[in-house]
C-alpha positions as CSV (number, residue, x, y, z in Angstrom):
1,X,87.4,49.3,94.1
2,X,89.1,50.1,90.9
3,X,90.9,47.5,89.6
4,X,94.5,49.1,88.5
5,X,97.7,48.0,87.9
6,X,99.1,44.3,88.4
7,X,97.2,42.2,90.9
8,X,99.5,40.1,92.9
9,X,98.7,36.8,91.8
10,X,98.1,37.6,87.7
11,X,101.6,39.5,88.0
12,X,104.6,37.6,86.0
13,X,107.2,36.2,88.5
14,X,110.1,38.7,89.1
15,X,108.1,42.0,87.8
16,X,107.7,44.6,89.7
17,X,104.2,44.5,91.6
18,X,101.2,47.2,92.1
19,X,98.1,46.2,94.2
20,X,94.8,47.4,93.6
21,X,94.1,50.5,95.0
22,X,92.8,51.0,98.5
23,X,89.6,52.6,98.6
24,X,90.1,56.0,100.3
25,X,88.4,56.7,103.3
26,X,86.7,59.7,103.7
27,X,88.6,61.2,100.9
28,X,88.1,64.7,99.4
29,X,87.0,64.3,95.8
30,X,90.0,63.6,93.1
31,X,88.4,66.1,91.3
32,X,88.7,68.8,93.9
33,X,89.8,72.4,92.5
34,X,93.5,72.9,92.9
35,X,94.3,75.4,95.6
36,X,94.6,78.7,94.3
37,X,97.0,79.7,97.2
38,X,100.8,79.7,96.8
39,X,102.5,77.1,98.6
40,X,103.6,78.2,101.8
41,X,107.8,79.1,101.7
42,X,110.1,78.6,104.5
43,X,111.8,81.8,105.0
44,X,115.4,81.6,106.9
45,X,117.6,84.4,107.9
46,X,121.2,83.5,107.5
47,X,123.3,84.7,110.5
48,X,126.1,87.0,109.4
49,X,129.5,85.4,110.2
50,X,131.0,87.0,113.0
51,X,134.6,87.5,114.0
52,X,135.9,87.2,117.4
53,X,139.3,88.7,118.0
54,X,141.6,86.9,120.5
55,X,144.7,88.6,121.7
56,X,147.8,86.4,121.7
57,X,149.8,85.5,124.7
58,X,153.6,86.5,124.6
59,X,154.5,82.9,125.0
60,X,151.8,80.6,123.0
61,X,152.2,77.4,124.0
62,X,152.1,74.6,121.9
63,X,148.7,72.9,120.9
64,X,148.9,69.4,121.0
65,X,147.9,68.0,117.8
66,X,144.0,66.7,117.8
67,X,143.7,62.8,116.8
68,X,140.2,62.5,115.4
69,X,138.9,58.9,114.4
70,X,136.2,58.5,111.8
71,X,133.5,56.3,112.7
72,X,132.5,53.8,110.2
73,X,129.3,53.6,109.4
74,X,127.3,50.6,110.4
75,X,125.5,48.8,108.1
76,X,122.1,49.5,109.6
77,X,122.9,53.3,109.6
78,X,124.1,53.0,105.9
79,X,120.6,51.3,105.3
80,X,118.7,53.9,107.2
81,X,120.1,56.6,105.2
82,X,119.4,55.0,102.0
83,X,116.0,54.6,102.9
84,X,115.6,58.1,104.2
85,X,116.9,59.3,100.7
86,X,114.4,57.1,98.9
87,X,111.4,58.8,101.4
88,X,112.7,62.1,100.2
89,X,113.0,61.7,96.6
90,X,109.6,60.1,96.6
91,X,108.1,63.0,98.5
92,X,109.8,65.5,95.7
93,X,108.3,63.4,92.8
94,X,104.9,63.6,94.1
95,X,105.0,67.1,94.3
96,X,106.2,67.4,91.1
97,X,103.8,65.8,89.4
98,X,100.9,67.4,91.6
99,X,102.1,71.0,90.6
100,X,102.0,69.7,86.8
101,X,98.6,69.1,87.4
102,X,97.8,72.1,89.4
103,X,97.5,71.0,93.2
104,X,99.3,72.3,95.9
105,X,102.4,70.5,97.4
106,X,102.3,67.6,99.8
107,X,103.9,68.1,103.3
108,X,105.8,65.4,104.7
109,X,104.2,64.2,108.1
110,X,105.7,62.2,111.2
111,X,102.7,60.1,111.8
112,X,102.1,59.1,108.4
113,X,105.5,58.4,107.9
114,X,105.3,56.1,111.1
115,X,102.3,54.5,109.5
116,X,103.7,54.1,106.0
117,X,107.0,52.8,107.3
118,X,105.5,50.2,110.1
119,X,103.2,49.0,106.8
120,X,106.4,48.6,104.5
121,X,108.3,47.0,107.6
122,X,105.7,44.4,107.9
123,X,105.3,43.7,104.1
124,X,109.2,43.1,104.1
125,X,109.1,40.8,106.9
126,X,106.4,38.6,105.6
127,X,107.4,39.1,102.3
128,X,104.1,39.9,100.9
129,X,102.3,43.1,99.0
130,X,99.2,43.8,100.6
131,X,96.9,46.6,102.0
132,X,96.1,44.8,104.9
133,X,98.1,42.0,106.0
134,X,96.5,39.3,108.5
135,X,96.3,40.2,111.8
136,X,96.8,43.8,110.7
137,X,94.4,47.0,111.1
138,X,93.0,48.6,108.1
139,X,94.9,51.7,106.3
140,X,92.6,54.1,108.0
141,X,92.8,52.5,111.6
142,X,97.0,52.6,111.4
143,X,97.0,56.1,110.5
144,X,94.4,57.0,113.4
145,X,96.7,54.9,115.8
146,X,99.5,57.2,115.0
147,X,97.6,59.8,116.1
148,X,96.5,61.6,113.1
149,X,93.1,62.7,113.0
150,X,91.8,62.7,109.2
151,X,89.3,63.7,107.3
152,X,90.4,61.7,104.2
153,X,93.2,59.0,103.7
154,X,94.2,56.9,101.2
155,X,97.0,54.6,100.3
156,X,99.2,53.5,97.5
157,X,101.8,50.4,98.0
158,X,104.0,48.4,95.4
159,X,106.7,45.9,95.4
160,X,109.9,45.0,93.5
161,X,111.0,48.5,92.0
162,X,114.3,49.6,92.6
163,X,114.4,53.3,92.8
164,X,111.9,56.4,93.7
165,X,111.9,57.2,90.1
166,X,110.6,53.7,89.0
167,X,107.9,53.1,91.6
168,X,106.5,56.8,90.8
169,X,106.2,55.7,87.2
170,X,104.5,52.6,88.2
171,X,102.1,54.3,90.2
172,X,101.5,57.4,87.6
173,X,101.0,54.9,84.8
174,X,97.7,53.2,86.9
175,X,95.0,55.4,87.0
176,X,93.9,54.4,90.5
177,X,97.3,55.1,92.1
178,X,97.5,58.4,89.9
179,X,94.5,59.4,91.0
180,X,95.8,59.2,95.0
181,X,98.8,61.3,94.1
182,X,96.9,63.7,92.1
183,X,93.9,64.6,94.4
184,X,94.3,68.1,95.2
185,X,92.0,67.5,98.3
186,X,95.1,66.1,100.4
187,X,97.7,68.0,102.4
188,X,99.9,65.6,104.0
189,X,101.9,62.6,103.0
190,X,103.8,59.7,104.6
191,X,106.1,56.9,102.8
192,X,107.6,54.0,104.0
193,X,110.3,51.7,102.2
194,X,111.9,48.5,103.3
195,X,113.9,45.8,102.2
196,X,113.0,42.2,102.4
197,X,115.5,39.4,103.6
198,X,115.0,38.7,99.7
199,X,116.1,41.9,98.4
200,X,112.3,43.0,97.4
201,X,111.8,46.6,98.3
202,X,108.3,47.3,99.5
203,X,106.8,50.7,99.2
204,X,104.1,52.6,100.9
205,X,102.2,56.2,100.4
206,X,100.0,57.5,102.9
207,X,97.8,60.4,101.8
208,X,95.8,62.5,104.1
209,X,94.1,65.5,105.0
210,X,93.3,66.5,108.5
211,X,89.8,67.3,110.1
């Protein structure tokens, strides 16, 4: 295991934290050749707007005014929206770094998202950052439990960073975490983020390639 970043018990109080890098299980070599294939693009056909003609009646009846009530977002829905935006931005930043390194873009994968989110949820619940909390399955087993059959898998975690840009900067300035992000052999990513009762954000990245 390559010791990178700040180990939890050595980090100054109040500072953002990175763990040592979780050893990847069966992962492709970080030196894997960048994909020569262009990233797949999605082509969507925009339908032309159509105009529907209606014949007015001789005596149009008055249309009653519609009263609409705007629902006030609940605290939980607002938090979920914030977490979703953070996840999306982390993936975008990961792919910016991978493109610069000559690697193909990673695709968000729902089973990896589920594994990453559950791990962040547990870290936030326990207010502890770790790759494996007491009673929790290992990183590879957590991904398998979500139904993803992987040929290679790795994980980055962090705590205390307040924005996607900040946590990505922390990971990219740590050789081991950076190696996971820039491993050209990985194809999919899952991201989880959760704020603890003390206000600390716990971040998880799961990287994988399928069998």
